[in-house]
C-alpha positions, 0 to 999 in steps of 0.5 A, spaced: 147 384 679 145 379 673 141 372 673 137 368 671 130 367 675 125 362 675 119 368 677 114 362 677 112 354 675 115 353 668 118 361 667 126 362 666 128 370 665 134 374 665 134 379 670 138 385 674 136 385 681 139 388 687 144 385 691 141 384 698 145 386 704 150 379 707 148 376 713 154 376 720 155 369 718 154 369 710 159 370 704 159 374 698 161 370 693 163 373 685 160 367 681 165 365 676 163 358 674 156 354 674 154 347 671 147 346 668 144 340 671 138 336 669 136 338 676 135 345 675 129 343 669 126 339 675 126 346 680 123 350 672 117 345 673 117 344 680 118 337 682 124 337 686 124 338 693 121 344 698 123 348 691 120 356 692 118 362 688 121 366 684 129 363 684 135 363 682 137 356 680 144 353 679 146 349 685 153 348 682 157 352 683 165 356 685 167 363 685 170 368 689 170 371 696 168 378 696 164 380 702 164 377 708 159 377 714 162 380 720 162 373 724 165 370 719 172 367 720 177 363 717 175 365 709 178 372 707 177 376 701 180 373 694 179 365 697 176 361 692 171 357 694 167 352 692 159 351 695 156 344 698 147 347 696 145 343 701 141 346 707 138 341 712 136 342 718 141 339 723 135 336 729 131 331 724 132 324 725 136 323 718 141 330 721 142 327 727 145 319 724 149 323 718 145 323 713 143 330 712 142 330 705 136 325 707 133 332 711 126 332 713 126 339 711 132 339 705 132 345 701 138 348 697 141 353 694 139 353 687 132 350 690 130 354 696 134 359 696 138 363 691 143 359 687 149 359 682 146 363 676 147 370 677 153 374 678 153 374 686 151 368 690 150 369 698 151 364 702 152 361 708 160 360 710 159 353 713 157 351 706 163 354 703 169 350 701 177 353 699 180 351 693 186 351 689 182 348 682 182 351 676 173 354 675 172 349 670 174 343 675 172 347 682 165 347 678 165 340 678 165 338 685 158 338 686 156 333 682 163 328 684 160 329 690 154 326 688 157 320 685 161 320 691 156 319 695 153 313 691 160 309 691 160 310 699 153 306 699 157 300 694 162 299 697 165 296 692 171 291 691 177 293 687 175 287 681 167 289 681 166 287 674 161 294 673 157 296 668 153 303 667 148 305 664 148 312 661 155 315 658 153 322 660 157 327 664 154 323 670 156 315 668 162 317 666 163 322 673 161 316 676 166 311 673 172 315 674 169 316 682 169 308 682 175 309 678 179 313 684 176 308 689 180 302 686 175 298 681 178 296 675 173 293 670 168 299 668 164 298 662 159 304 661 153 303 655 150 308 652 145 309 645 150 315 642 157 313 639 159 320 640 158 318 648 161 312 648 168 314 644 167 319 650 168 314 655 173 311 652 177 317 651 177 317 659 180 310 659 173 305 660 170 300 656 164 302 653 158 298 649 152 300 646 146 299 649 142 293 645 147 291 642 148 282 643 155 284 647 151 288 652 146 282 652 152 278 653 154 281 659 147 280 662 148 275 669 155 277 670 155 284 673 157 286 680 155 293 679 150 295 675 147 303 675 143 306 672 145 314 670 140 315 665 133 316 669 129 312 663 124 308 667 125 301 662 133 302 663 132 302 671 127 295 670 133 292 667 138 292 672 137 286 676 138 283 669 145 284 669 147 283 676 151 276 677 149 273 684 150 278 690 150 283 687 148 290 687 144 295 683 144 302 683 138 306 681 142 314 680 139 317 674 132 320 676 126 317 673 120 321 673 117 320 680 111 316 678 115 311 675 114 303 677 118 298 676 117 290 678 122 287 682 121 279 684 123 279 691 125 272 690 130 273 686 133 278 691 132 273 696 135 267 693 141 271 689 143 276 695 142 282 691 143 289 694 138 295 691 139 302 693 139 309 690 143 315 693 140 322 692 145 329 692 151 329 696 152 329 704 157 333 706 163 331 703 166 337 697 172 336 700 172 329 697 170 331 692 175 336 691 180 331 692 177 326 687 178 331 682 185 333 683 187 326 684 184 324 677 187 331 673 186 336 669 182 330 664 177 331 667 175 338 664 174 333 658 166 332 661 165 340 659 162 341 651 160 347 652 161 355 657 156 360 655 154 367 657 148 367 663 144 369 657 146 363 653 145 358 659 138 362 660 135 360 653 138 353 654 134 353 661 127 356 657 128 350 652 133 344 652 140 342 652 144 343 645 144 336 642 149 331 644 151 336 649 156 334 656 155 338 661 155 346 660 158 351 664 156 358 665 162 363 665 163 369 669 167 374 668 
């Protein structure tokens, strides 16, 4: 079985490795499409969660069931499935309160167990969800689940004026998720004119980051979200909020980054500050949102490449001006 492996911190290799036996409650999946995420680089650098080496990365993937453990029910060979990568204990405080994404021992396929950048993956049956979506769309379910988790926390109203800073795939997915929940006035900001054009092609307003037009938005937003992970961007979110507004820290800033917040301002203006992490058992809702939005969502995918080329990207960096990159297995 051909796979991408992180043998040790900072290392990437393309390997041909034997497949292990399927456990009684597991399913072997022939991976069809697996998406690249910034988190994969954090896993490579040993900066993300309960990681382990060696590891096959990749946590955004979909494929076809080809073998079923003898205790598995509800799946058949040939089923098309999407993987929920999160592995939670089910017994800690967060799990018992329905926040399995915050599990004290949280692991994930592609982080603590072998994931989707391989020809095959062995997955717990409870982490699989059937789908009829095309593979390209199906592999967007995991990031869609992440942005839906954010939307749940925001509790948006249809009339909310919304600014999302960062018009990459995640920023646009966040805009799409808010749109599917009835939010109508959404603006995306970015330094890249190409990404702003993409945002407009999805029907959203756009503004060039740092421009006078963006400055005019300060103090007028009900929701301001960072989808860049740039500390300077995160530090300026509250400046865009109207009274009673909500700031969403969604981009992954460096773990040691710090910003200044005025507690008096938060108190006096009744602001909400929040972050959301990963998805939370909401792949079915993500699949429904993708279905509701339609095939146009595939416009977020700029590159579909072979596993060998994905290994090169993981060892260096994504192509310049790329959006969502997916590895496609035949």
